[in-house]
C-alpha positions in Angstrom: 190.4 24.0 -30.5 187.7 23.7 -33.3 189.6 24.3 -36.2 192.3 21.8 -35.2 189.9 19.4 -34.5 188.0 19.5 -37.7 191.9 19.1 -39.7 191.8 15.8 -40.5 193.2 12.6 -38.2 193.5 15.5 -35.2 190.9 14.6 -33.3 191.3 10.6 -33.7 195.2 11.6 -32.4 193.7 13.5 -29.3 191.3 10.7 -28.6 194.1 8.1 -28.7 196.1 10.4 -26.7 193.3 10.8 -23.9 192.7 6.9 -23.7 196.2 6.7 -23.5 196.5 8.5 -20.6 193.2 7.3 -18.8 193.5 3.7 -19.2 194.8 1.7 -15.6 192.7 3.8 -13.5 194.6 6.9 -14.8 197.9 6.1 -13.8 199.9 8.1 -16.2 198.0 11.1 -15.6 200.4 12.6 -13.0 203.2 13.0 -16.5 200.5 15.1 -18.4 199.3 16.6 -14.8 202.9 18.0 -14.2 202.8 20.6 -16.7 200.0 22.1 -16.0 199.3 25.3 -14.6 195.7 24.7 -13.4 193.0 22.6 -13.5 189.3 22.8 -14.0 186.8 20.9 -12.8 183.5 21.2 -14.6 181.7 19.2 -12.4 181.9 21.2 -9.6 182.8 24.6 -11.3 186.1 24.7 -9.4 189.4 26.2 -10.9 192.3 25.8 -8.8 195.9 26.6 -9.8 199.2 24.2 -9.6 202.3 25.1 -7.6 203.7 25.6 -11.5 200.8 28.1 -11.9 201.3 29.8 -8.5 204.6 29.8 -8.9 204.7 31.7 -12.9 202.1 34.6 -11.5 204.1 35.0 -8.2 207.5 35.0 -9.7 207.4 39.0 -10.1 206.1 39.1 -6.4 207.5 38.5 -3.5 204.9 37.0 -1.5 204.7 33.6 -2.6 201.3 32.9 -0.8 199.0 35.7 -2.5 197.4 33.3 -4.3 196.8 30.6 -1.3 194.1 31.0 0.9 194.8 31.1 4.6 193.2 28.3 6.8 191.5 30.9 9.2 189.7 28.5 11.8 193.1 26.5 12.6 195.3 30.1 12.9 192.2 31.1 15.2 193.1 27.5 17.3 196.5 28.1 17.2 195.9 31.5 18.0 193.8 30.5 21.5 196.2 27.7 22.5 198.9 30.5 22.6 200.0 31.8 25.9 199.4 35.5 24.9 196.8 37.4 27.2 193.3 38.3 26.2 193.9 41.8 25.0 196.7 40.2 22.7 194.9 37.3 21.3 191.8 40.0 20.3 194.2 41.8 18.7 195.9 39.2 16.9 192.3 38.1 15.9 192.1 41.7 14.1 
């Protein structure tokens, strides 16, 4: 990237493209974001896979939700509301 930006005119071209997509409160950013495999939030030190990235990684796998963390709290709440016996609920929680 440093070598690319060191060439004449490339940094200006990159800045011009950034300004175009960031103007008007990022109205055009969805066009750029659609092509990304992941996003990096430097402020919160987080990396998140996009749907396109998840599809690429799980393409060879049978489990499409392999990289998706389940919401354990809502799963347990649903289990508590179910009509299973207490023993079945305990076993399902394990």
